[in-house]
C-alpha positions as CSV (number, residue, x, y, z in Angstrom):
1,M,16.1,14.5,42.0
2,R,17.3,17.1,39.3
3,L,19.6,14.6,37.9
4,K,17.1,11.9,37.7
5,N,15.1,14.1,35.7
6,I,17.4,14.9,33.3
7,F,18.3,11.4,33.2
8,L,14.5,10.7,32.0
9,I,14.7,13.2,29.7
10,I,17.8,12.2,27.9
11,L,16.4,8.5,27.9
12,F,13.2,9.7,26.0
13,I,14.6,11.7,23.9
14,G,17.9,8.8,22.9
15,V,15.8,5.9,22.4
16,G,12.6,7.1,20.5
17,E,9.0,6.3,21.0
18,R,9.2,3.2,19.6
19,V,11.5,1.4,21.9
20,I,9.8,2.7,25.4
21,A,6.5,2.2,23.8
22,C,7.2,-1.3,22.8
23,T,7.8,-4.2,25.3
24,C,8.8,-7.4,23.4
25,F,9.1,-10.4,25.2
26,P,13.0,-11.9,26.0
27,L,14.0,-14.6,23.2
28,D,16.9,-17.1,22.8
29,S,17.4,-20.4,20.8
30,L,14.9,-22.3,22.9
31,S,12.1,-19.6,22.9
32,A,12.9,-19.2,19.0
33,K,12.3,-22.8,18.8
34,Q,9.0,-23.3,20.5
35,M,7.8,-20.4,18.5
36,M,8.6,-21.6,15.1
37,N,6.8,-24.4,15.9
38,E,3.7,-22.4,16.6
39,V,3.7,-20.3,13.6
40,D,2.9,-20.8,9.8
41,F,5.5,-19.3,8.2
42,V,9.4,-18.0,9.0
43,V,10.9,-16.5,5.8
44,I,13.8,-14.3,4.9
45,G,12.6,-11.6,2.2
46,H,12.7,-7.7,1.8
47,A,10.2,-5.5,1.2
48,I,9.5,-4.0,-2.2
49,K,6.8,-2.0,-1.7
50,N,3.7,-0.6,0.5
51,I,0.4,-2.3,-0.1
52,G,-1.9,-0.4,2.3
53,F,-5.7,0.1,1.9
54,N,-4.8,4.2,1.2
55,P,-3.1,4.8,-2.3
56,E,-1.5,8.1,-1.2
57,V,-0.2,6.7,2.2
58,N,1.8,4.0,-0.1
59,E,2.7,6.3,-2.7
60,M,4.4,8.4,0.5
61,W,5.9,5.5,2.2
62,D,7.5,4.0,-0.8
63,Q,9.3,7.6,-1.2
64,R,10.9,7.1,1.8
65,N,11.7,3.5,1.2
66,Q,10.0,1.9,3.7
67,G,7.1,1.0,5.3
68,Y,4.7,-1.0,7.7
69,N,2.1,-3.2,5.6
70,V,4.6,-4.7,2.7
71,L,4.7,-6.8,-0.1
72,I,7.7,-8.7,1.1
73,E,9.9,-10.8,-1.9
74,I,10.8,-14.0,-0.3
75,D,14.6,-14.9,-0.7
76,S,14.4,-18.5,1.2
77,I,11.7,-20.4,2.9
78,V,13.0,-21.2,6.6
79,K,9.4,-22.6,7.4
80,G,6.1,-23.1,5.5
81,N,4.5,-24.0,2.1
82,L,4.7,-21.3,-0.1
83,K,4.4,-21.5,-3.8
84,S,4.6,-17.9,-4.8
85,K,8.1,-15.5,-4.1
86,T,6.4,-13.0,-2.5
87,I,3.9,-12.3,0.6
88,F,1.8,-9.5,2.1
89,V,3.0,-8.3,5.8
90,R,-0.1,-7.1,7.6
91,Q,0.7,-5.3,10.7
92,F,-1.3,-5.1,14.2
93,G,1.3,-3.7,16.6
94,G,0.7,0.1,16.7
95,N,3.9,1.1,18.5
96,C,5.5,-2.5,17.8
97,D,4.9,-2.5,14.1
98,Q,8.3,-3.0,12.7
99,I,9.6,-0.6,10.0
100,F,10.7,-2.4,7.2
101,K,13.3,-0.6,5.0
102,F,13.4,-1.5,0.9
103,G,16.4,-3.5,0.4
104,E,17.2,-4.5,3.8
105,Q,16.6,-8.4,4.5
106,Y,14.8,-9.5,7.5
107,L,13.5,-12.7,9.1
108,I,10.2,-12.9,8.8
109,V,8.0,-14.6,11.4
110,G,4.6,-14.8,11.6
111,N,1.2,-16.4,11.4
112,Q,-1.2,-16.2,8.3
113,L,-4.4,-14.1,8.0
114,E,-7.3,-15.9,6.3
115,K,-10.3,-13.2,6.9
116,F,-10.4,-9.7,7.8
117,V,-14.1,-8.8,9.5
118,Y,-15.7,-5.3,10.2
119,R,-17.3,-4.8,14.0
120,T,-19.1,-2.0,15.1
121,P,-18.2,-1.5,18.8
122,K,-20.8,-2.0,21.2
123,R,-22.8,1.8,22.5
124,R,-24.4,1.6,25.6
125,K,-28.1,2.3,25.6
126,T,-29.2,5.5,27.6
127,K,-32.7,5.4,29.0
128,K,-34.9,8.0,29.0
129,G,-34.2,11.3,29.9
130,E,-30.8,10.0,31.0
131,I,-27.3,11.9,29.4
132,P,-25.7,9.8,26.7
133,P,-22.5,9.0,27.6
134,T,-19.5,10.1,25.6
135,D,-18.2,7.0,23.3
136,M,-15.3,5.7,24.1
137,P,-12.5,5.5,21.5
138,P,-12.8,1.9,19.9
139,P,-10.2,-0.4,20.5
140,P,-7.0,-0.8,17.9
141,P,-7.6,-3.8,15.4
142,S,-6.8,-6.8,16.9
143,V,-6.1,-10.8,15.7
144,Y,-7.9,-13.6,16.6
145,S,-6.8,-17.1,15.4
146,R,-6.5,-16.5,11.4
147,T,-9.1,-13.6,11.7
148,A,-8.3,-9.5,11.9
149,I,-10.9,-7.7,13.7
150,F,-11.6,-4.1,13.0
151,Y,-13.2,-1.6,14.8
152,D,-12.4,1.5,13.0
153,S,-12.1,1.4,9.4
154,S,-14.5,1.4,6.4
155,H,-16.2,-1.9,5.4
156,E,-14.1,-0.8,2.0
157,E,-10.7,-1.1,3.9
158,V,-11.6,-4.7,5.3
159,S,-13.1,-5.8,1.8
160,Y,-9.8,-4.7,0.7
161,W,-8.0,-6.9,2.5
162,N,-9.9,-9.9,1.9
163,E,-9.5,-9.8,-1.7
164,L,-5.7,-9.4,-0.9
165,A,-6.1,-12.5,1.3
166,N,-7.8,-14.4,-1.8
167,E,-5.1,-13.5,-4.0
168,Q,-2.1,-14.1,-1.8
169,I,-0.7,-15.4,1.6
170,I,-0.6,-11.9,3.9
171,V,1.2,-12.7,7.6
172,N,1.2,-11.0,10.2
173,T,4.2,-10.5,11.9
174,S,5.5,-7.6,14.6
175,I,9.0,-5.9,15.7
176,C,8.8,-8.7,18.4
177,S,9.0,-11.2,15.5
178,S,10.6,-9.3,12.3
179,F,14.4,-8.7,12.7
180,Y,17.5,-7.9,10.4
181,V,18.6,-11.5,9.0
182,T,22.4,-10.3,10.5
183,S,20.6,-9.7,14.1
184,K,21.3,-12.5,17.0
185,I,17.6,-13.0,17.7
186,A,17.2,-13.9,13.8
187,S,20.4,-16.4,14.1
188,Y,18.3,-18.1,16.8
189,Y,15.6,-19.0,14.5
190,L,18.3,-20.1,11.5
191,N,20.7,-22.3,13.8
192,N,17.0,-24.3,14.9
193,R,16.6,-25.3,11.5
194,K,18.2,-25.8,8.1
195,M,17.2,-23.7,5.5
196,E,15.4,-24.4,2.2
197,Y,16.5,-22.2,-0.5
198,N,13.9,-21.6,-3.4
């Protein structure tokens, strides 16, 4: 029993929190082809700066040469009609968010986000004399079709993302659908379709 506990501790320390908390569906050539048919964009590109709502957080991530919500410079297009040389990436996966390292090439698979909405979580009404229930924390942001719904953000943040969506394409992706371009999983996508180079 003691040996098992030591193994579990080493496992948690060794693999890191992001791997433990995020489980992706298995991918092979066939599932990659199916996924390519269902998404708006498959591009190869590299992150050049952070584009989140908070400028101080952006600056901190830029100094580390990495980020989650980033401006991607496109190196080549595998699928999608893009006229710009850049796209924005906005993720909602929590522990499944991809950390984009600046200068590294990634294959990015995702759908366009066209609208961002603020929705206040519903609160249960209390009857007279009843003790109000403790409010549960709001759910994390979620994506339905091409709309991202925020439950715990400000109206200003939602407006910020809507303004960006009016200016440029924002793609929703995650660690389960963005990969180093040299990875085996990326090759499943690249072998399925001939790339169109800019």
